C-alpha positions as a LaTeX table, in Angstrom:
\begin{tabular}{lrrr}
\hline
Residue & $x$ (\AA) & $y$ (\AA) & $z$ (\AA) \\
\hline
Met1 & 128.95 & 139.28 & 124.52 \\
Ser2 & 126.42 & 141.38 & 122.77 \\
Leu3 & 124.72 & 139.66 & 119.66 \\
Ala4 & 126.89 & 142.01 & 117.15 \\
Glu5 & 130.19 & 140.70 & 118.92 \\
Ser6 & 129.23 & 137.29 & 119.33 \\
Val7 & 128.33 & 137.73 & 115.18 \\
Arg8 & 131.73 & 139.03 & 114.67 \\
Ser9 & 133.83 & 136.80 & 116.46 \\
Ala10 & 131.91 & 133.99 & 114.96 \\
Val11 & 132.66 & 135.23 & 111.45 \\
Ala12 & 136.41 & 135.78 & 112.23 \\
Trp13 & 136.70 & 132.24 & 113.43 \\
Arg14 & 134.77 & 130.68 & 110.70 \\
Ser15 & 135.87 & 132.82 & 107.84 \\
Gly16 & 139.36 & 132.78 & 109.24 \\
Ser17 & 139.65 & 128.81 & 109.68 \\
Gln18 & 138.28 & 128.92 & 106.09 \\
Ile19 & 141.02 & 130.61 & 104.72 \\
Val20 & 143.67 & 129.04 & 106.57 \\
Ala21 & 142.15 & 125.74 & 105.42 \\
Gln22 & 141.83 & 126.65 & 101.87 \\
Ile23 & 145.38 & 127.97 & 102.12 \\
Ile24 & 146.33 & 124.20 & 103.40 \\
Thr25 & 144.14 & 122.77 & 100.69 \\
Trp26 & 145.33 & 124.79 & 97.80 \\
Ser27 & 148.87 & 124.54 & 98.54 \\
Val28 & 148.72 & 120.98 & 98.18 \\
Thr29 & 146.31 & 120.94 & 95.29 \\
Leu30 & 148.23 & 122.94 & 92.89 \\
Ala31 & 150.68 & 120.31 & 93.68 \\
Val32 & 148.53 & 117.59 & 93.14 \\
Val33 & 147.01 & 118.87 & 89.87 \\
Arg34 & 150.66 & 118.74 & 88.32 \\
Ile35 & 151.31 & 115.29 & 89.05 \\
Leu36 & 147.53 & 113.97 & 88.00 \\
Asp37 & 146.17 & 114.18 & 84.40 \\
Pro38 & 142.85 & 115.75 & 83.27 \\
Gly39 & 141.45 & 112.34 & 82.84 \\
Asp40 & 141.75 & 111.79 & 86.69 \\
Tyr41 & 139.76 & 114.77 & 87.55 \\
Gly42 & 137.16 & 113.69 & 84.78 \\
Leu43 & 136.35 & 110.25 & 86.34 \\
Phe44 & 136.37 & 112.14 & 89.97 \\
Ala45 & 134.01 & 114.43 & 88.82 \\
Met46 & 131.54 & 111.71 & 86.98 \\
Gly47 & 131.52 & 109.93 & 90.53 \\
Gln48 & 131.02 & 112.95 & 92.61 \\
Val49 & 127.56 & 113.30 & 90.45 \\
Val50 & 126.36 & 110.25 & 91.91 \\
Ile51 & 127.42 & 111.30 & 95.48 \\
Thr52 & 126.12 & 114.79 & 95.38 \\
Phe53 & 122.72 & 113.49 & 94.35 \\
Leu54 & 122.47 & 111.25 & 97.23 \\
Ala55 & 123.94 & 113.65 & 99.75 \\
Phe56 & 121.26 & 115.77 & 99.76 \\
Leu57 & 119.34 & 113.19 & 101.42 \\
Asn58 & 121.89 & 112.88 & 104.30 \\
Gly59 & 119.45 & 114.24 & 106.82 \\
Tyr60 & 121.47 & 117.52 & 107.66 \\
Gly61 & 118.03 & 119.69 & 107.58 \\
Phe62 & 116.88 & 117.63 & 110.67 \\
Ala63 & 120.14 & 119.07 & 112.48 \\
Ser64 & 119.75 & 122.07 & 111.12 \\
Ala65 & 116.17 & 122.36 & 112.96 \\
Leu66 & 118.01 & 122.28 & 116.23 \\
Ile67 & 119.44 & 125.77 & 115.50 \\
Gln68 & 116.17 & 127.46 & 114.22 \\
Arg69 & 114.62 & 125.98 & 117.77 \\
Glu70 & 114.47 & 128.53 & 120.47 \\
His71 & 114.83 & 125.48 & 123.13 \\
Ile72 & 115.99 & 121.87 & 122.35 \\
Glu73 & 115.53 & 119.13 & 124.94 \\
Arg74 & 118.18 & 116.08 & 124.84 \\
Gln75 & 115.41 & 114.01 & 123.69 \\
Leu76 & 115.12 & 115.81 & 120.43 \\
Val77 & 118.82 & 115.81 & 119.96 \\
Arg78 & 118.97 & 111.53 & 120.59 \\
Gln79 & 115.99 & 111.46 & 117.99 \\
Thr80 & 118.09 & 113.35 & 115.44 \\
Phe81 & 121.25 & 111.69 & 115.99 \\
Gly82 & 119.00 & 108.21 & 115.06 \\
Met83 & 117.23 & 109.71 & 111.80 \\
Leu84 & 120.76 & 110.70 & 110.70 \\
Ile85 & 122.23 & 107.21 & 111.20 \\
Leu86 & 119.28 & 105.39 & 109.71 \\
Val87 & 119.26 & 107.81 & 106.80 \\
Asn88 & 122.89 & 107.77 & 106.09 \\
Gly89 & 123.47 & 104.07 & 106.53 \\
Ala90 & 120.56 & 103.63 & 104.08 \\
Leu91 & 122.47 & 106.12 & 101.41 \\
Ala92 & 125.91 & 104.26 & 101.69 \\
Ala93 & 123.67 & 101.07 & 101.05 \\
Thr94 & 122.33 & 102.74 & 98.15 \\
Gln95 & 125.56 & 104.45 & 96.62 \\
Tyr96 & 127.13 & 100.66 & 97.29 \\
Ala97 & 124.51 & 99.21 & 94.82 \\
Leu98 & 124.08 & 101.90 & 92.28 \\
Ala99 & 128.27 & 101.69 & 91.58 \\
Pro100 & 128.03 & 99.39 & 88.75 \\
Leu101 & 124.85 & 101.53 & 86.98 \\
Ala102 & 126.76 & 104.36 & 87.00 \\
Ala103 & 130.01 & 102.94 & 85.75 \\
Asp104 & 128.29 & 101.48 & 82.98 \\
Tyr105 & 126.28 & 104.82 & 82.27 \\
Tyr106 & 129.72 & 106.74 & 81.85 \\
Gly107 & 131.63 & 103.70 & 80.18 \\
Gln108 & 134.37 & 103.79 & 83.20 \\
Pro109 & 134.43 & 100.74 & 85.07 \\
Met110 & 136.93 & 102.66 & 87.67 \\
Val111 & 133.78 & 104.65 & 88.43 \\
Glu112 & 132.51 & 101.46 & 90.24 \\
His113 & 135.36 & 100.94 & 92.54 \\
Leu114 & 135.64 & 104.77 & 93.36 \\
Leu115 & 131.95 & 104.96 & 94.73 \\
Arg116 & 131.99 & 101.79 & 96.51 \\
Val117 & 134.96 & 102.99 & 98.62 \\
Gln118 & 133.27 & 106.82 & 99.22 \\
Val119 & 130.49 & 105.09 & 101.06 \\
Leu120 & 132.57 & 105.97 & 103.98 \\
Leu121 & 131.98 & 109.36 & 103.60 \\
Phe122 & 128.40 & 108.85 & 104.27 \\
Leu123 & 128.73 & 107.07 & 107.47 \\
Ser124 & 130.74 & 110.05 & 109.15 \\
Val125 & 128.07 & 112.55 & 108.69 \\
Pro126 & 125.92 & 111.90 & 112.01 \\
Phe127 & 128.92 & 112.16 & 113.99 \\
Val128 & 129.92 & 115.33 & 111.91 \\
Ala129 & 126.19 & 117.12 & 111.92 \\
Ile130 & 125.20 & 116.77 & 115.62 \\
Pro131 & 128.39 & 117.97 & 117.33 \\
Glu132 & 128.37 & 121.19 & 114.80 \\
Val133 & 125.20 & 122.02 & 115.26 \\
Leu134 & 124.89 & 122.23 & 118.67 \\
Leu135 & 128.36 & 124.48 & 118.81 \\
Met136 & 126.61 & 126.58 & 115.78 \\
Arg137 & 123.43 & 127.14 & 118.06 \\
Glu138 & 125.80 & 129.08 & 120.23 \\
Leu139 & 127.54 & 130.99 & 117.94 \\
Asp140 & 131.05 & 129.19 & 119.12 \\
Phe141 & 132.64 & 128.71 & 115.91 \\
Arg142 & 136.07 & 128.66 & 118.04 \\
Lys143 & 136.29 & 125.11 & 118.49 \\
Pro144 & 135.13 & 124.02 & 115.03 \\
Ala145 & 137.51 & 126.07 & 113.68 \\
Leu146 & 140.44 & 124.34 & 115.27 \\
Val147 & 139.28 & 120.94 & 113.95 \\
Asn148 & 138.53 & 122.09 & 110.36 \\
Val149 & 142.17 & 123.34 & 110.46 \\
Val150 & 143.52 & 120.01 & 111.79 \\
Ala151 & 141.21 & 118.06 & 109.38 \\
Ala152 & 142.64 & 119.98 & 106.66 \\
Leu153 & 146.07 & 119.17 & 107.36 \\
Ile154 & 145.50 & 115.54 & 107.44 \\
Ser155 & 143.60 & 115.38 & 104.20 \\
Ala156 & 146.38 & 117.37 & 102.59 \\
Gly157 & 148.96 & 114.96 & 103.84 \\
Val158 & 146.64 & 112.26 & 102.67 \\
Ala159 & 146.15 & 113.96 & 99.15 \\
Leu160 & 149.83 & 114.47 & 98.61 \\
Thr161 & 151.12 & 111.02 & 99.77 \\
Cys162 & 148.99 & 109.35 & 97.52 \\
Ala163 & 149.71 & 111.39 & 94.55 \\
Leu164 & 153.32 & 110.90 & 94.76 \\
Ala165 & 152.57 & 107.18 & 95.54 \\
Gly166 & 151.32 & 107.16 & 91.90 \\
Leu167 & 147.89 & 106.40 & 92.86 \\
Gly168 & 146.38 & 108.75 & 90.69 \\
Val169 & 142.24 & 109.44 & 90.84 \\
Trp170 & 142.76 & 107.60 & 94.19 \\
Ser171 & 144.46 & 110.74 & 95.89 \\
Leu172 & 140.99 & 112.48 & 95.26 \\
Val173 & 139.28 & 110.05 & 96.80 \\
Trp174 & 141.00 & 109.24 & 100.06 \\
Ala175 & 141.56 & 112.70 & 100.88 \\
Pro176 & 137.89 & 113.93 & 101.73 \\
Ile177 & 137.41 & 110.45 & 103.59 \\
Ala178 & 140.38 & 111.62 & 105.88 \\
Leu179 & 138.73 & 115.09 & 105.94 \\
Phe180 & 135.07 & 113.78 & 106.99 \\
Trp181 & 136.57 & 111.24 & 109.69 \\
Thr182 & 138.97 & 113.51 & 111.27 \\
Arg183 & 136.01 & 116.40 & 111.56 \\
Ala184 & 133.66 & 113.73 & 112.98 \\
Ile185 & 136.40 & 112.66 & 115.72 \\
Gly186 & 137.43 & 116.14 & 116.62 \\
Leu187 & 134.07 & 118.06 & 116.70 \\
Thr188 & 132.42 & 115.43 & 118.78 \\
Val189 & 135.47 & 116.07 & 121.49 \\
Ala190 & 135.30 & 119.47 & 121.20 \\
Ala191 & 131.34 & 119.41 & 121.66 \\
Arg192 & 132.18 & 117.46 & 124.75 \\
Arg193 & 128.85 & 115.28 & 124.50 \\
Leu194 & 127.99 & 111.97 & 122.30 \\
Asp195 & 123.91 & 111.27 & 122.99 \\
Trp196 & 122.98 & 107.56 & 122.40 \\
Pro197 & 120.75 & 107.64 & 119.39 \\
Ser198 & 116.91 & 107.44 & 119.73 \\
Phe199 & 114.89 & 105.70 & 117.15 \\
Asp200 & 111.64 & 106.44 & 119.21 \\
Phe201 & 110.55 & 109.64 & 116.98 \\
Arg202 & 107.23 & 110.65 & 118.91 \\
Gly203 & 106.89 & 114.09 & 119.29 \\
Ser204 & 109.38 & 114.85 & 116.63 \\
Lys205 & 106.85 & 116.15 & 113.81 \\
His206 & 108.29 & 119.93 & 113.64 \\
Leu207 & 111.79 & 118.33 & 113.11 \\
Phe208 & 110.75 & 116.05 & 110.67 \\
Thr209 & 108.52 & 118.62 & 108.59 \\
Tyr210 & 111.30 & 121.59 & 108.76 \\
Gly211 & 113.74 & 118.62 & 107.83 \\
Ser212 & 111.76 & 117.56 & 104.85 \\
Trp213 & 111.68 & 121.28 & 103.78 \\
Val214 & 115.47 & 121.59 & 103.84 \\
Leu215 & 115.77 & 118.11 & 102.20 \\
Ala216 & 113.33 & 119.07 & 99.19 \\
Ser217 & 115.71 & 122.37 & 98.78 \\
His218 & 118.93 & 120.36 & 98.96 \\
Phe219 & 117.47 & 118.12 & 96.18 \\
Cys220 & 116.60 & 120.92 & 93.58 \\
Trp221 & 120.20 & 122.44 & 94.71 \\
Thr222 & 121.75 & 119.00 & 93.82 \\
Leu223 & 120.00 & 118.98 & 90.23 \\
Ser224 & 120.65 & 122.62 & 89.42 \\
Thr225 & 124.46 & 122.32 & 90.36 \\
Gln226 & 125.01 & 118.90 & 89.29 \\
Ala227 & 122.87 & 118.93 & 85.93 \\
Asp228 & 125.75 & 120.34 & 83.73 \\
Ile229 & 128.36 & 117.75 & 85.03 \\
Phe230 & 125.61 & 114.97 & 84.15 \\
Leu231 & 124.57 & 115.87 & 81.05 \\
Ala232 & 128.33 & 116.53 & 79.92 \\
Gly233 & 129.56 & 113.52 & 81.24 \\
Ser234 & 127.47 & 111.65 & 78.72 \\
Arg235 & 128.09 & 113.83 & 75.60 \\
Leu236 & 131.90 & 115.13 & 76.13 \\
Asp237 & 135.02 & 113.21 & 77.03 \\
Ala238 & 136.66 & 112.82 & 80.10 \\
His239 & 139.22 & 115.64 & 79.17 \\
Gln240 & 136.70 & 117.73 & 78.48 \\
Val241 & 134.52 & 117.12 & 81.67 \\
Gly242 & 137.82 & 117.64 & 83.40 \\
Leu243 & 138.38 & 120.74 & 81.83 \\
Tyr244 & 134.88 & 122.17 & 82.67 \\
Ala245 & 134.68 & 120.64 & 86.04 \\
Glu246 & 137.95 & 122.20 & 87.54 \\
Ala247 & 136.75 & 125.69 & 85.90 \\
Ile248 & 133.59 & 125.17 & 87.83 \\
Phe249 & 135.59 & 124.44 & 90.71 \\
Leu250 & 138.18 & 127.60 & 90.37 \\
Val251 & 135.39 & 129.76 & 89.65 \\
Thr252 & 133.44 & 128.79 & 92.44 \\
Ile253 & 135.89 & 128.68 & 95.05 \\
Val254 & 134.28 & 131.66 & 96.96 \\
Thr255 & 130.73 & 130.31 & 96.79 \\
Ala256 & 131.42 & 126.75 & 97.41 \\
Arg257 & 134.34 & 127.53 & 100.00 \\
Phe258 & 133.70 & 130.87 & 101.85 \\
Ile259 & 130.04 & 132.16 & 101.38 \\
Pro260 & 128.64 & 128.88 & 102.99 \\
Pro261 & 130.98 & 129.59 & 105.98 \\
Leu262 & 129.11 & 133.12 & 106.31 \\
Asn263 & 125.99 & 131.30 & 106.10 \\
Asp264 & 126.40 & 129.23 & 109.07 \\
Val265 & 127.08 & 132.25 & 110.82 \\
Ala266 & 124.13 & 133.83 & 109.44 \\
Phe267 & 121.69 & 130.97 & 110.24 \\
Pro268 & 121.72 & 131.26 & 113.93 \\
Ser269 & 121.97 & 135.01 & 113.76 \\
Phe270 & 118.95 & 135.44 & 111.80 \\
Ala271 & 117.25 & 132.91 & 113.87 \\
Arg272 & 117.62 & 135.30 & 116.98 \\
Met273 & 115.96 & 138.25 & 114.96 \\
Gln274 & 113.18 & 136.40 & 113.85 \\
Asp275 & 110.62 & 137.82 & 116.05 \\
Asp276 & 111.71 & 141.19 & 114.82 \\
Arg277 & 111.55 & 141.22 & 110.95 \\
Glu278 & 112.46 & 144.72 & 110.02 \\
Met279 & 115.58 & 144.45 & 112.02 \\
Leu280 & 116.20 & 140.90 & 110.25 \\
Ala281 & 115.76 & 142.64 & 106.78 \\
Gln282 & 118.46 & 145.31 & 107.46 \\
Ala283 & 120.61 & 143.10 & 108.85 \\
Phe284 & 119.94 & 140.67 & 105.60 \\
Leu285 & 120.52 & 143.68 & 103.25 \\
Lys286 & 123.81 & 144.55 & 105.11 \\
Ala287 & 125.07 & 141.47 & 104.79 \\
Ile288 & 124.56 & 141.24 & 100.84 \\
Arg289 & 126.11 & 144.70 & 100.67 \\
Thr290 & 128.98 & 143.69 & 102.62 \\
Ile291 & 129.52 & 140.30 & 100.92 \\
Met292 & 129.12 & 142.06 & 97.37 \\
Leu293 & 131.64 & 144.59 & 98.49 \\
Val294 & 134.20 & 141.91 & 98.97 \\
Val295 & 133.48 & 138.93 & 96.49 \\
Ser296 & 132.55 & 141.14 & 93.22 \\
Pro297 & 136.20 & 142.40 & 92.71 \\
Ile298 & 137.27 & 138.61 & 93.28 \\
Phe299 & 134.72 & 137.44 & 89.93 \\
Leu300 & 135.25 & 140.29 & 88.15 \\
Gly301 & 139.42 & 139.83 & 88.29 \\
Met302 & 139.01 & 136.40 & 87.28 \\
Tyr303 & 137.23 & 137.26 & 84.31 \\
Ala304 & 140.10 & 140.16 & 83.50 \\
Ser305 & 142.69 & 137.88 & 84.37 \\
Ala306 & 141.57 & 134.35 & 83.22 \\
Glu307 & 144.54 & 133.47 & 81.42 \\
Pro308 & 147.47 & 134.01 & 83.70 \\
Leu309 & 145.47 & 132.87 & 86.55 \\
Val310 & 144.91 & 129.23 & 85.19 \\
Leu311 & 148.34 & 129.22 & 83.60 \\
Thr312 & 149.96 & 130.33 & 86.99 \\
Ala313 & 147.48 & 127.83 & 89.07 \\
Phe314 & 147.20 & 125.01 & 86.97 \\
Gly315 & 149.88 & 124.84 & 84.20 \\
Pro316 & 150.32 & 125.04 & 80.71 \\
Lys317 & 148.45 & 121.66 & 79.72 \\
Trp318 & 145.02 & 123.30 & 81.52 \\
Gly319 & 145.45 & 126.37 & 79.46 \\
Glu320 & 142.42 & 125.39 & 77.45 \\
Met321 & 140.31 & 126.01 & 80.63 \\
Ala322 & 141.05 & 130.07 & 80.46 \\
Pro323 & 137.92 & 130.88 & 78.52 \\
Ile324 & 135.69 & 128.89 & 80.64 \\
Val325 & 136.79 & 130.41 & 83.71 \\
Ala326 & 136.30 & 133.76 & 82.14 \\
Thr327 & 132.99 & 133.31 & 81.00 \\
Leu328 & 131.70 & 131.50 & 84.48 \\
Ala329 & 133.33 & 134.14 & 86.52 \\
Leu330 & 130.45 & 136.61 & 85.13 \\
Ala331 & 127.73 & 134.59 & 86.33 \\
Met332 & 129.10 & 134.12 & 90.19 \\
Pro333 & 128.07 & 137.40 & 91.11 \\
Ala334 & 124.26 & 136.73 & 91.05 \\
Phe335 & 124.83 & 133.10 & 92.00 \\
Thr336 & 126.15 & 134.40 & 95.23 \\
Val337 & 123.21 & 136.67 & 95.81 \\
Tyr338 & 120.85 & 133.66 & 95.47 \\
Ile339 & 122.73 & 131.71 & 97.89 \\
Leu340 & 122.48 & 134.22 & 100.52 \\
Phe341 & 118.77 & 133.81 & 100.52 \\
Ser342 & 118.68 & 130.43 & 102.33 \\
Pro343 & 119.94 & 131.24 & 105.66 \\
Ala344 & 117.32 & 133.98 & 106.08 \\
Phe345 & 114.57 & 131.82 & 104.80 \\
Asn346 & 115.30 & 129.06 & 107.07 \\
Ala347 & 115.82 & 131.31 & 110.24 \\
Ile348 & 112.31 & 132.69 & 110.08 \\
Asp349 & 111.00 & 129.05 & 109.90 \\
Arg350 & 109.99 & 129.02 & 106.31 \\
Pro351 & 112.37 & 126.44 & 104.62 \\
Asp352 & 109.36 & 125.89 & 102.41 \\
Leu353 & 110.55 & 129.16 & 100.55 \\
Ser354 & 113.97 & 127.82 & 99.99 \\
Ala355 & 112.47 & 124.58 & 98.60 \\
Lys356 & 109.85 & 126.41 & 96.33 \\
Ser357 & 112.64 & 129.10 & 94.76 \\
Ser358 & 115.12 & 126.06 & 94.77 \\
Ala359 & 112.53 & 123.95 & 92.54 \\
Val360 & 112.23 & 127.11 & 90.37 \\
Val361 & 115.89 & 127.52 & 89.72 \\
Ala362 & 116.52 & 124.27 & 89.10 \\
Ala363 & 114.22 & 124.25 & 86.03 \\
Ile364 & 115.85 & 127.90 & 85.07 \\
Leu365 & 119.48 & 125.87 & 85.22 \\
Ile366 & 118.74 & 122.50 & 83.60 \\
Gly367 & 116.90 & 123.90 & 80.77 \\
Ala368 & 119.48 & 126.36 & 79.82 \\
Phe369 & 122.43 & 123.52 & 80.11 \\
Leu370 & 120.20 & 121.54 & 77.78 \\
Val371 & 120.53 & 124.29 & 75.16 \\
Gly372 & 124.08 & 124.69 & 76.02 \\
Met373 & 125.50 & 121.59 & 76.27 \\
Tyr374 & 125.36 & 121.31 & 72.53 \\
Asp375 & 128.03 & 123.78 & 72.28 \\
Gly376 & 130.76 & 122.05 & 74.72 \\
Ala377 & 132.02 & 123.27 & 77.63 \\
Met378 & 131.72 & 126.72 & 76.79 \\
Gly379 & 128.01 & 126.29 & 75.56 \\
Leu380 & 127.52 & 125.63 & 79.39 \\
Ala381 & 129.52 & 128.35 & 80.44 \\
Trp382 & 127.25 & 130.36 & 78.52 \\
Ala383 & 124.11 & 129.10 & 79.95 \\
Trp384 & 125.44 & 129.73 & 83.29 \\
Val385 & 125.67 & 133.54 & 82.39 \\
Ile386 & 122.21 & 133.94 & 80.99 \\
Ala387 & 120.71 & 132.19 & 83.60 \\
Ser388 & 122.14 & 133.99 & 86.18 \\
Pro389 & 120.34 & 136.78 & 86.84 \\
Leu390 & 117.27 & 135.15 & 87.19 \\
Leu391 & 118.14 & 133.28 & 90.29 \\
Pro392 & 118.05 & 135.80 & 92.76 \\
Leu393 & 115.08 & 137.58 & 91.19 \\
Thr394 & 113.56 & 134.26 & 91.71 \\
Ala395 & 114.25 & 134.29 & 95.23 \\
Leu396 & 113.18 & 137.90 & 95.94 \\
Leu397 & 109.76 & 137.31 & 93.98 \\
Met398 & 108.90 & 134.28 & 96.12 \\
Gly399 & 110.28 & 135.57 & 99.39 \\
Gly400 & 110.89 & 139.04 & 99.34 \\
Lys401 & 107.67 & 139.80 & 101.13 \\
Ala402 & 108.17 & 137.16 & 103.94 \\
Leu403 & 111.86 & 139.02 & 104.68 \\
Arg404 & 110.16 & 142.39 & 104.22 \\
Ile405 & 112.59 & 143.49 & 101.40 \\
Asp406 & 111.82 & 144.60 & 98.08 \\
Ala407 & 113.54 & 144.87 & 94.25 \\
Arg408 & 114.63 & 148.46 & 95.08 \\
Ala409 & 116.19 & 147.66 & 98.57 \\
Leu410 & 118.10 & 144.49 & 97.03 \\
Leu411 & 119.43 & 146.29 & 93.86 \\
Gly412 & 120.42 & 149.26 & 96.34 \\
Ala413 & 122.64 & 146.44 & 98.61 \\
Ile414 & 124.28 & 144.66 & 95.06 \\
Thr415 & 125.08 & 147.62 & 93.00 \\
Pro416 & 127.76 & 149.44 & 95.14 \\
Gly417 & 130.16 & 146.76 & 94.94 \\
Leu418 & 128.99 & 144.95 & 91.81 \\
Gly419 & 129.46 & 148.42 & 89.54 \\
Ala420 & 133.00 & 148.81 & 91.19 \\
Ala421 & 133.86 & 145.72 & 90.21 \\
Cys422 & 132.93 & 146.37 & 86.79 \\
Gly423 & 134.85 & 149.72 & 86.56 \\
Met424 & 137.90 & 147.59 & 87.86 \\
Ala425 & 137.56 & 144.75 & 85.44 \\
Leu426 & 137.70 & 147.32 & 82.43 \\
Val427 & 140.70 & 149.08 & 83.91 \\
Val428 & 142.64 & 145.67 & 84.22 \\
Arg429 & 141.76 & 144.44 & 80.41 \\
Ala430 & 143.12 & 147.59 & 79.41 \\
Phe431 & 146.39 & 147.50 & 81.34 \\
Ala432 & 146.44 & 143.54 & 80.27 \\
Ala433 & 146.13 & 144.75 & 76.78 \\
Ala434 & 149.42 & 147.32 & 77.13 \\
Leu435 & 151.48 & 144.70 & 78.94 \\
Pro436 & 154.38 & 143.48 & 77.35 \\
Ser437 & 154.87 & 139.69 & 76.95 \\
Leu438 & 155.46 & 138.33 & 80.86 \\
Ala439 & 155.67 & 134.98 & 82.31 \\
Pro440 & 152.25 & 133.99 & 83.49 \\
Pro441 & 153.08 & 134.55 & 87.48 \\
Ala442 & 154.22 & 137.97 & 86.89 \\
Glu443 & 151.50 & 138.99 & 84.60 \\
Leu444 & 148.91 & 137.41 & 87.18 \\
Ala445 & 150.77 & 139.67 & 89.95 \\
Ile446 & 150.58 & 142.99 & 88.22 \\
Leu447 & 146.99 & 142.46 & 87.18 \\
Val448 & 146.07 & 141.82 & 90.84 \\
Ala449 & 147.93 & 144.77 & 91.76 \\
Val450 & 146.35 & 146.92 & 89.29 \\
Gly451 & 142.70 & 145.55 & 90.11 \\
Ala452 & 143.12 & 146.15 & 93.84 \\
Ile453 & 144.00 & 149.65 & 93.40 \\
Ala454 & 141.69 & 150.39 & 90.89 \\
Tyr455 & 138.67 & 148.89 & 93.02 \\
Leu456 & 139.54 & 150.88 & 96.10 \\
Ala457 & 140.18 & 153.79 & 94.08 \\
Ile458 & 136.70 & 153.75 & 92.56 \\
Ile459 & 134.62 & 152.71 & 96.03 \\
Tyr460 & 136.66 & 155.37 & 97.70 \\
Val461 & 135.33 & 158.26 & 95.42 \\
Leu462 & 131.83 & 156.96 & 94.86 \\
Arg463 & 130.97 & 155.27 & 98.08 \\
Arg464 & 133.52 & 156.07 & 100.82 \\
Glu465 & 130.92 & 156.00 & 103.45 \\
Met466 & 130.43 & 152.37 & 102.64 \\
Leu467 & 134.00 & 151.61 & 102.41 \\
Phe468 & 134.71 & 152.87 & 106.21 \\
Glu469 & 131.29 & 151.12 & 107.41 \\
Thr470 & 132.60 & 147.72 & 105.66 \\
Ile471 & 136.19 & 148.34 & 107.55 \\
Arg472 & 134.26 & 149.15 & 110.84 \\
Leu473 & 132.33 & 145.95 & 110.62 \\
Val474 & 135.77 & 144.12 & 110.51 \\
Ile475 & 137.94 & 146.03 & 112.96 \\
Asn476 & 136.06 & 146.68 & 116.00 \\
Arg477 & 137.16 & 150.04 & 117.48 \\
Thr478 & 134.76 & 150.28 & 120.27 \\
Pro479 & 136.15 & 150.62 & 123.58 \\
Pro480 & 135.66 & 148.18 & 126.10 \\
Val481 & 133.07 & 149.17 & 129.07 \\
Ala482 & 134.37 & 149.98 & 132.15 \\
Pro483 & 133.52 & 148.14 & 135.03 \\
Ala484 & 131.12 & 149.48 & 137.44 \\
\hline
\end{tabular}
């Protein structure tokens, strides 16, 4: 297949499997969230801060270097496997030792027990990362897609079984452990290889340098995305932390669940274009334009219909979460654009740009959270809104020259989808105000339908050619080449 066909196939498998996996996960999550209490989610979120802070060190950047390199040898794969085993073994031991300190910080003894069981997550990472990146190098996303769906089914089954058995917060702990280890076994089988690790790291300087920059980028990313929960955990009670944590979870479903799969495809695809920067720049801008056309109405739709969305998805006891969701949704379009820069930087062998821009972004967000936390969960939500436009601007200023793009080109890629979505949000808000009192599911269904019609109508009138271009990207109508 041509590169375009390979990318289209990869996107279809990766995104398709992610959608199926999320349908499975959310079907069970909506059941589990009605069984558990906000306090359970608050405890889980407190432990997740520690895990996430350590996870940036899991060495996945070393594995990513295998994707960026044009050619790799078996010894390099063995060296990478060895690095991952050493790093993640050390992280598991560190988390086990830090567990009582974290419990004392939050004043929640249960956090210690949760963290000590969750060391199993780190021990699975080497067996997930190596087969996954080897398949990604070849743009083979079909096998990982099937593994991900099976893993989602098993994880969902574990979560629901534990919740029905009355295990409370442990339902949220055992489900991801089941997910990780199922993926580890499945991906190893799918790749049909399990090399013996090598702890002789001679000749792996580029691997270490590249991985170190990616690690630094992950560290700054972790700081910026976990600082809000970390700060809130010491100031707010578990109930308020649970509301804020689930609001963040809801509004970042797209950025945390669906954008990373697209970046997984973008990274090896951009890497194949790294010698032609003009082509890469055009591909990067087209990716932003297409993604913003899809995600902008989702975020602005969340803003316009937050109350019926929360009441339908989470139930009446989560009603306090609606204004937090509405506010956070306004920050997500800019946050999405910022996320899309990283695979492009890494593909051109400039992970240092990812790390440096991530450091500036971390400083911006932490400063905003320190100010906003004094107004509680809503203050943290507004901190996201105020800081979000600075995130893609930082990436552009630091790396736009390397990618051969400027502010005008980036703005031209962002505005069609975002502008139409803003118009759609106004229509939905006006329609919601005129609706009689309805049950939340019925109101949500009506508002979704109105929003979809309004958005497509605005795009059709103002950006018709862009709408058709996006459809052509999704549906390949090119006839097959006739055999000679």
